[in-house]
Backbone bond lengths (Angstrom), bond angles and torsions (degrees), N, CA, C in turn:
res aa  C-N    CA-C-N  psi(-1)  N-CA   C-N-CA  omega(-1)  CA-C   N-CA-C  phi
1 M - - - 1.456 - - 1.513 110.54 -
2 P 1.324 118.07 138.74 1.437 120.00 173.84 1.507 109.66 -69.01
3 G 1.285 116.26 155.95 1.447 118.54 178.06 1.507 112.02 162.04
4 S 1.343 116.63 -1.48 1.445 118.69 -179.17 1.513 111.48 -76.60
5 R 1.332 116.09 -16.50 1.454 119.25 -179.24 1.513 109.22 -99.70
6 G 1.312 116.28 143.22 1.453 120.62 -179.96 1.502 111.23 -70.99
7 A 1.311 115.79 158.21 1.459 120.18 178.29 1.511 109.56 -71.00
8 T 1.317 114.74 140.05 1.455 120.52 178.63 1.500 108.95 -129.75
9 S 1.319 117.44 155.30 1.457 121.51 176.82 1.511 109.37 -75.06
10 A 1.322 116.62 150.07 1.454 121.09 176.15 1.514 109.59 -66.39
11 E 1.333 115.98 153.95 1.452 120.09 177.25 1.517 109.24 -62.37
12 P 1.341 117.53 151.65 1.470 119.69 -176.13 1.519 113.78 -56.63
13 S 1.353 116.58 -30.16 1.461 118.56 -176.34 1.522 112.94 -81.02
14 V 1.330 117.36 -6.27 1.456 121.23 -177.56 1.507 109.03 -121.52
15 R 1.330 116.92 126.12 1.458 121.31 -178.98 1.520 110.38 -116.86
16 R 1.306 116.96 144.44 1.453 120.87 175.19 1.526 108.39 -65.70
17 A 1.342 115.74 136.38 1.461 119.43 -178.24 1.524 109.70 -65.90
18 R 1.308 116.09 131.35 1.457 121.83 177.33 1.525 108.15 -134.31
19 S 1.316 116.78 124.65 1.458 119.92 -178.94 1.517 109.94 -71.44
20 A 1.311 115.37 146.35 1.464 121.68 177.84 1.512 108.79 -118.17
21 P 1.332 118.83 157.19 1.465 119.94 178.93 1.521 110.96 -56.58
22 P 1.321 118.03 138.95 1.454 120.70 -175.87 1.523 112.45 -73.38
23 R 1.321 114.16 150.17 1.461 120.65 170.79 1.521 105.88 -109.17
24 L 1.302 116.38 98.81 1.445 121.18 -170.61 1.517 111.49 -102.23
25 G 1.319 115.11 139.39 1.447 120.28 177.33 1.516 110.64 -91.22
26 A 1.315 116.11 -170.66 1.459 120.57 179.91 1.517 109.90 -61.42
27 G 1.333 115.25 140.44 1.450 119.60 177.81 1.503 114.54 88.42
28 H 1.343 118.47 0.06 1.455 121.61 179.77 1.526 108.80 -116.99
29 S 1.323 116.14 128.83 1.451 120.63 179.19 1.514 110.28 -90.12
30 A 1.331 116.28 142.59 1.460 120.87 -178.97 1.521 109.63 -74.90
31 Q 1.326 115.91 151.41 1.451 122.40 173.49 1.521 107.64 -142.67
32 A 1.323 116.46 156.62 1.458 119.52 -177.31 1.514 110.27 -65.10
33 P 1.332 118.01 133.37 1.463 120.16 178.70 1.516 111.23 -67.03
34 A 1.343 115.44 149.93 1.454 120.00 177.48 1.529 109.52 -67.29
35 L 1.323 115.78 141.24 1.449 120.17 177.85 1.525 109.89 -71.71
36 P 1.328 118.14 146.13 1.465 119.38 170.77 1.521 109.26 -56.91
37 L 1.329 116.77 145.22 1.461 120.42 -176.44 1.520 111.54 -57.63
38 A 1.340 117.49 -36.82 1.468 120.31 -179.24 1.520 111.79 -60.73
39 A 1.343 116.93 -29.29 1.462 119.98 178.95 1.517 111.33 -74.28
40 V 1.319 117.14 -19.11 1.460 121.59 -178.77 1.528 111.05 -94.18
41 V 1.329 117.18 -46.13 1.469 120.75 -174.18 1.520 113.06 -104.81
42 G 1.323 117.51 -8.48 1.455 121.00 -177.11 1.519 111.07 96.16
43 E 1.332 115.32 146.57 1.463 119.96 -176.65 1.527 113.57 -61.96
44 P 1.352 120.39 -42.02 1.474 119.05 179.72 1.527 113.06 -59.08
45 R 1.351 116.95 -45.32 1.464 118.70 -179.89 1.527 111.23 -68.58
46 A 1.320 117.08 -37.08 1.459 120.06 178.65 1.528 110.40 -61.68
47 R 1.320 116.70 -40.58 1.475 119.95 178.58 1.526 111.05 -68.42
48 R 1.345 117.11 -36.22 1.461 119.19 177.55 1.529 110.76 -66.30
49 L 1.328 116.94 -41.22 1.456 120.47 176.11 1.522 110.83 -59.53
50 D 1.325 117.03 -42.43 1.465 120.91 178.18 1.522 111.15 -60.09
51 A 1.336 116.54 -42.73 1.459 120.57 -177.66 1.525 111.40 -70.33
52 D 1.333 116.70 -40.56 1.457 120.40 -175.37 1.521 113.49 -76.36
53 W 1.340 117.06 -33.63 1.464 119.96 -170.15 1.523 113.97 -126.78
54 G 1.330 119.17 -2.48 1.458 121.66 -173.18 1.517 110.28 91.35
55 T 1.299 116.14 152.84 1.461 120.60 -177.79 1.527 111.35 -65.82
56 L 1.314 114.93 156.47 1.461 121.87 179.74 1.525 108.84 -76.13
57 Q 1.330 115.99 122.44 1.457 121.43 -174.78 1.520 110.93 -133.94
58 G 1.333 115.98 146.99 1.448 121.03 172.72 1.515 110.69 -77.15
59 A 1.331 116.22 170.22 1.458 120.77 178.49 1.529 110.27 -60.91
60 R 1.329 115.68 147.00 1.459 121.22 -179.58 1.528 110.86 -53.48
61 M 1.304 115.65 138.90 1.461 121.26 -178.89 1.524 110.62 -79.17
62 K 1.317 115.64 144.12 1.458 122.16 174.42 1.515 107.88 -142.66
63 R 1.321 116.17 122.34 1.467 121.82 -175.27 1.527 111.29 54.35
64 G 1.327 115.56 38.40 1.451 121.02 175.18 1.507 115.78 80.46
65 R 1.352 117.62 6.84 1.463 120.66 -178.63 1.529 109.41 -132.15
66 P 1.344 117.02 148.38 1.467 118.59 175.75 1.522 110.12 -59.55
67 Q 1.329 116.63 137.94 1.457 120.87 -176.98 1.534 109.72 -81.57
68 I 1.323 114.98 75.00 1.458 122.67 177.87 1.522 107.51 -125.48
69 H 1.324 116.21 120.20 1.461 120.10 -177.34 1.524 111.01 -81.66
70 A 1.313 115.73 159.31 1.463 120.63 -178.20 1.520 111.58 -57.57
71 W 1.343 117.49 -36.64 1.466 120.66 -177.67 1.539 112.12 -78.93
72 E 1.330 117.16 0.97 1.458 121.57 175.40 1.526 111.46 -107.98
73 A 1.335 115.91 7.33 1.468 119.75 -177.01 1.519 111.98 -66.72
74 G 1.326 116.78 -37.21 1.457 120.06 178.59 1.515 111.68 -85.24
75 T 1.335 115.36 -173.11 1.456 121.07 178.91 1.525 109.70 -96.29
76 H 1.313 117.05 137.22 1.466 123.50 -178.99 1.534 109.32 -51.63
77 P 1.354 118.23 125.51 1.469 120.24 -177.09 1.529 113.59 -66.02
78 E 1.331 118.20 -18.07 1.460 121.82 179.50 1.535 111.54 -109.09
79 R 1.310 116.41 22.64 1.459 119.71 -177.32 1.526 111.59 -65.25
80 V 1.324 115.77 139.65 1.460 124.42 174.65 1.516 107.25 -117.20
81 A 1.320 117.11 136.59 1.464 121.55 -179.43 1.525 109.88 -125.28
82 I 1.341 116.06 123.88 1.458 122.43 176.91 1.527 107.38 -112.62
83 P 1.328 118.74 104.58 1.469 120.21 -177.21 1.519 111.66 -70.94
84 P 1.320 117.54 162.09 1.464 121.36 179.13 1.524 111.71 -53.81
85 G 1.332 115.62 132.97 1.452 120.65 -179.18 1.513 114.22 82.81
86 N 1.340 117.69 -12.14 1.459 123.04 -179.91 1.530 111.50 45.89
87 P 1.343 117.58 59.81 1.472 120.41 -175.60 1.527 113.68 -62.25
88 G 1.333 117.79 -24.06 1.456 120.44 179.46 1.511 114.05 -89.61
89 N 1.357 116.98 4.75 1.462 122.11 -178.17 1.534 111.85 51.76
90 L 1.330 115.67 43.71 1.459 121.35 178.57 1.525 109.70 -68.75
91 R 1.334 115.82 145.56 1.469 120.73 -178.92 1.524 109.29 -121.55
92 L 1.327 114.95 127.17 1.460 119.92 -177.76 1.523 111.83 -68.77
93 D 1.336 117.99 -27.99 1.460 118.61 179.05 1.522 111.92 -68.28
94 A 1.338 117.18 -16.95 1.460 121.38 176.22 1.524 112.31 -98.23
95 L 1.336 116.72 -21.18 1.463 120.87 -174.29 1.524 113.25 -99.02
96 L 1.335 117.60 -23.70 1.455 121.50 -178.24 1.520 110.95 -109.74
97 D 1.324 115.86 153.33 1.464 121.40 173.80 1.530 107.39 -85.74
98 L 1.322 115.77 84.30 1.459 120.00 -176.06 1.525 112.06 -70.53
99 E 1.324 117.46 -24.28 1.461 119.43 176.46 1.531 110.11 -65.64
100 A 1.333 116.70 -37.17 1.467 120.12 176.59 1.522 110.24 -64.65
101 V 1.328 117.17 -36.53 1.471 120.46 176.71 1.525 109.50 -64.01
102 R 1.334 116.59 -42.69 1.467 120.25 178.51 1.523 111.33 -62.53
103 Q 1.325 116.55 -28.49 1.464 121.00 -179.23 1.529 112.59 -88.26
104 G 1.328 117.05 0.40 1.461 119.29 172.22 1.511 117.00 114.20
105 T 1.339 118.64 2.35 1.459 120.43 177.17 1.525 109.11 -96.66
106 P 1.321 118.62 107.38 1.475 119.49 -177.45 1.521 111.97 -70.00
107 V 1.303 115.52 156.50 1.455 122.79 170.82 1.522 107.41 -104.02
108 L 1.324 116.06 129.24 1.453 121.14 176.05 1.529 109.12 -80.48
109 W 1.326 116.72 143.60 1.458 119.97 173.11 1.524 108.89 -134.71
110 S 1.298 114.67 152.76 1.461 120.64 179.66 1.517 108.28 -152.38
111 I 1.318 116.44 145.77 1.459 121.41 173.78 1.519 107.47 -94.67
112 G 1.337 115.67 119.27 1.447 121.34 -177.19 1.513 113.18 -76.84
113 P 1.322 117.19 178.74 1.466 121.84 -174.40 1.523 114.55 -52.90
114 A 1.344 118.13 -41.53 1.469 121.01 -176.52 1.519 112.70 -99.84
115 G 1.344 118.06 14.77 1.457 121.14 175.91 1.508 115.35 93.70
116 T 1.328 118.63 9.55 1.465 121.41 176.55 1.528 109.71 -75.09
117 L 1.337 116.09 136.15 1.460 121.39 174.74 1.524 108.33 -84.48
118 L 1.328 115.93 118.22 1.462 122.75 -178.52 1.518 109.20 -110.84
119 L 1.326 117.01 136.24 1.459 120.95 -177.39 1.521 111.23 -139.55
120 G 1.334 115.71 153.47 1.452 121.50 175.46 1.513 109.82 -171.83
121 P 1.334 118.71 146.12 1.468 121.03 -179.47 1.523 112.06 -63.74
122 H 1.321 115.11 147.30 1.464 121.23 177.90 1.527 107.79 -77.57
123 T 1.324 115.62 75.53 1.457 122.94 -169.49 1.520 112.25 -76.03
124 E 1.330 115.38 133.25 1.467 120.38 173.88 1.523 108.83 -90.00
125 L 1.331 116.00 135.36 1.458 122.30 -177.89 1.523 110.32 -106.35
126 D 1.320 115.48 164.41 1.462 120.14 175.97 1.530 109.99 -68.69
127 G 1.318 115.88 152.69 1.458 120.52 176.73 1.519 111.99 83.89
128 L 1.327 114.23 172.07 1.461 121.29 -178.01 1.521 110.40 -116.56
129 D 1.318 115.17 156.05 1.458 121.26 174.33 1.531 107.88 -65.38
130 P 1.322 118.91 119.03 1.464 120.22 -176.71 1.527 113.21 -64.14
131 D 1.319 117.76 -22.44 1.467 120.47 -178.89 1.522 112.83 -84.70
132 T 1.340 117.18 -35.19 1.464 119.97 -174.68 1.517 113.79 -113.62
133 G 1.343 117.17 -18.40 1.453 120.02 -175.89 1.522 113.34 79.07
134 K 1.327 117.38 1.99 1.465 121.69 -179.91 1.528 109.86 -87.55
135 S 1.335 115.21 165.85 1.456 119.51 177.95 1.520 110.55 -64.61
136 R 1.308 116.26 151.08 1.463 121.62 179.91 1.526 108.96 -94.21
137 R 1.320 116.38 131.87 1.457 121.49 177.70 1.518 109.17 -133.46
138 R 1.318 115.62 147.03 1.461 119.90 173.06 1.515 108.26 -76.44
139 G 1.326 116.20 115.95 1.452 121.36 -179.11 1.517 112.52 -99.99
140 H 1.328 115.52 -166.74 1.458 121.43 -175.78 1.537 114.33 -55.37
141 P 1.337 120.24 -37.90 1.471 117.79 -179.78 1.521 113.65 -57.81
142 S 1.337 117.48 -26.46 1.460 119.58 -178.93 1.528 112.31 -71.75
143 L 1.321 118.56 -12.96 1.460 121.22 176.24 1.523 111.65 -80.29
144 L 1.326 116.82 -12.47 1.460 122.22 -171.29 1.517 111.12 -112.84
145 E 1.304 114.93 142.44 1.455 119.23 176.13 1.527 109.36 -77.85
146 G 1.324 116.22 147.63 1.454 119.85 179.62 1.505 111.02 -177.38
147 T 1.312 115.46 164.93 1.462 121.87 -178.53 1.525 109.07 -135.19
148 L 1.317 116.59 128.13 1.459 120.97 174.97 1.517 108.16 -70.25
149 K 1.319 117.14 121.77 1.467 119.25 -176.86 1.522 112.84 -102.09
150 D 1.329 117.84 -21.52 1.460 120.57 179.48 1.522 107.15 -151.23
151 A 1.324 116.60 99.51 1.457 121.06 -175.20 1.522 111.62 -62.83
152 A 1.323 117.34 -38.18 1.465 120.61 -177.68 1.522 111.63 -63.38
153 A 1.337 116.04 -38.98 1.466 120.44 -178.33 1.520 112.23 -94.03
154 G 1.328 117.51 -7.75 1.459 120.09 -178.17 1.509 112.65 66.04
155 Q 1.335 117.71 35.90 1.456 121.82 -178.21 1.518 110.33 -96.50
156 W 1.341 115.40 144.90 1.454 121.58 -174.64 1.511 111.57 -129.41
157 W 1.341 115.12 150.06 1.458 121.38 158.35 1.525 104.49 -97.69
158 G 1.282 117.41 125.51 1.457 119.88 177.57 1.516 112.62 86.91
159 K 1.362 116.06 -155.77 1.461 123.35 -173.28 1.527 110.44 60.00
160 E 1.337 116.88 31.75 1.463 122.32 179.28 1.521 109.15 -107.77
161 A 1.325 116.84 142.46 1.459 120.80 -174.43 1.520 110.99 -143.93
162 R 1.316 113.79 173.17 1.459 121.89 174.66 1.524 107.69 -107.14
163 I 1.312 119.52 -148.36 1.461 120.27 -177.79 1.529 109.33 -57.53
164 S 1.326 116.26 141.77 1.468 122.61 -175.70 1.517 108.79 -142.29
165 G 1.321 116.43 161.61 1.460 119.16 -179.69 1.511 112.19 -177.71
166 E 1.340 115.81 -151.35 1.454 122.13 -176.19 1.526 110.74 -133.85
167 L 1.326 114.77 150.90 1.460 123.11 171.16 1.513 107.19 -104.90
168 G 1.335 116.41 124.97 1.457 121.14 -179.60 1.516 111.68 -131.32
169 W 1.334 116.21 -177.17 1.455 122.84 -176.56 1.521 109.47 -129.10
170 D 1.323 116.54 129.44 1.461 123.12 176.14 1.523 106.73 -100.91
171 A 1.344 116.52 104.33 1.461 120.37 -176.15 1.524 111.94 -66.08
172 A 1.340 117.47 -35.08 1.463 120.43 -179.21 1.525 111.12 -64.66
173 K 1.328 116.66 -41.46 1.461 121.48 179.72 1.520 113.20 -89.84
174 E 1.356 115.11 -11.77 1.465 121.09 -174.39 1.526 109.83 51.94
175 R 1.312 113.38 56.90 1.468 119.77 -174.94 1.523 109.35 -148.36
176 F 1.334 115.60 141.55 1.457 120.27 172.08 1.530 109.23 -80.58
177 Y 1.333 115.51 150.13 1.460 120.01 178.78 1.522 109.58 -139.73
178 I 1.330 115.22 157.41 1.456 120.96 173.31 1.529 108.05 -117.38
179 V 1.305 115.77 141.30 1.456 122.17 178.31 1.521 107.78 -131.51
180 N 1.319 116.98 140.93 1.469 122.23 -178.98 1.526 110.48 -82.68
181 Q 1.330 115.47 52.48 1.461 121.98 -175.60 1.526 109.40 -96.27
182 S 1.317 116.36 92.93 1.461 121.65 174.41 1.515 107.73 -149.67
183 G 1.322 114.83 105.98 1.460 118.69 -178.88 1.515 113.02 -66.49
184 R 1.324 117.07 -18.69 1.466 119.54 -175.86 1.521 113.72 -97.34
185 Y 1.355 117.83 -20.28 1.462 118.40 -175.31 1.528 115.02 -130.24
186 S 1.317 119.65 -13.65 1.469 119.42 -172.95 1.522 114.26 -107.50
187 R 1.319 118.46 3.92 1.473 120.11 -179.23 1.531 110.91 -91.15
188 H 1.330 115.32 58.92 1.457 120.79 178.95 1.520 108.73 -131.99
189 A 1.320 115.66 151.93 1.460 120.76 -172.70 1.516 113.61 -66.45
190 D 1.327 118.22 -18.91 1.468 119.98 -175.34 1.525 112.87 -99.88
191 R 1.332 117.82 20.99 1.461 121.89 175.54 1.521 107.54 -118.18
192 G 1.329 117.11 116.32 1.459 120.21 -177.75 1.516 111.20 -156.44
193 R 1.328 116.43 -150.63 1.466 120.86 -175.00 1.518 112.72 -63.14
194 V 1.329 117.95 -40.10 1.465 119.48 -179.93 1.524 110.45 -57.98
195 Q 1.320 116.51 -46.45 1.470 120.36 -179.04 1.537 110.63 -67.77
196 M 1.333 117.24 -37.08 1.461 120.04 178.46 1.526 111.60 -67.27
197 E 1.322 117.42 -35.39 1.468 120.17 176.52 1.530 110.56 -64.47
198 N 1.325 116.18 -36.01 1.461 119.54 176.36 1.526 111.13 -67.30
199 V 1.336 116.88 -38.73 1.459 120.42 176.59 1.525 109.95 -65.02
200 E 1.331 116.89 -42.13 1.470 120.86 178.09 1.533 110.66 -56.73
201 R 1.334 116.75 -43.64 1.458 119.97 178.67 1.528 111.27 -64.20
202 R 1.327 116.55 -37.71 1.461 119.68 -179.78 1.540 110.35 -64.31
203 F 1.332 117.65 -40.91 1.457 120.70 175.45 1.524 110.42 -62.01
204 G 1.340 116.22 -43.25 1.457 120.17 179.61 1.515 112.51 -61.73
205 Q 1.329 116.86 -37.55 1.468 120.86 177.45 1.519 111.55 -63.35
206 A 1.328 116.52 -24.08 1.464 121.13 179.00 1.524 111.48 -100.32
207 G 1.338 116.89 20.67 1.456 121.76 171.35 1.506 116.26 79.31
208 L 1.335 118.79 18.14 1.461 120.24 -179.42 1.533 109.56 -129.63
209 P 1.339 117.50 95.85 1.464 119.71 175.66 1.525 110.72 -64.45
210 V 1.325 116.79 137.81 1.467 121.63 -179.18 1.521 109.78 -137.50
211 E 1.311 114.39 158.58 1.462 122.79 174.52 1.520 108.58 -101.85
212 I 1.320 117.25 143.57 1.468 121.83 178.98 1.521 110.28 -87.77
213 R 1.309 116.12 134.16 1.465 121.80 169.76 1.518 106.39 -128.19
214 L 1.296 114.81 112.37 1.456 120.61 -172.89 1.513 111.01 -98.58
215 V 1.332 116.10 123.43 1.458 121.53 173.83 1.516 107.30 -94.82
216 E 1.321 116.92 116.56 1.458 120.54 -178.94 1.523 109.65 -73.15
217 R 1.314 115.31 145.88 1.456 120.62 176.96 1.513 109.76 -67.37
218 G 1.347 114.96 131.35 1.457 119.22 -179.14 1.496 112.57 -89.70
């Protein structure tokens, strides 16, 4: 578990995600807004989570809406969750199809709001994206729980994450690696080598040694 580094405040340009009361139009029923994480776990732990894994952020916005596709609204059916400390001694070599990773299908990973490591294969679905004509794949938002609260505005409760990326295989080195490749969750100033080293340790705690490959923010 990370914890050797002291808690630090997030950079001014990055704010911890906090849900606000919904502004619902006709046909939408109100529901209680999610509490800020600090109100649930306490401010000290919330700040430590921010320092260790990056602040909690929603999916990157595109045309004024979070970039979450309709087929990512639910939770990935093959999702694996490794809670902090891995109290159940879960092993990724038993929970993931690592042979598929060796054959070129990456596994997506994301650090959830409370520091849980979430994983699931980058699954290709039938049909094409009606907006782009490209193949449909379950991306990082499908690893996270959430509820669409206003379809017209594309507003969500949840679907917020910390540093995220992919698990891949280097055939030349015969080694698994993790890369912070997530256009929707990793393009923030507070995600870097420190957070990736913490992710590397989390993989190791679950029995899967990995190499870090850091993509610098452009």
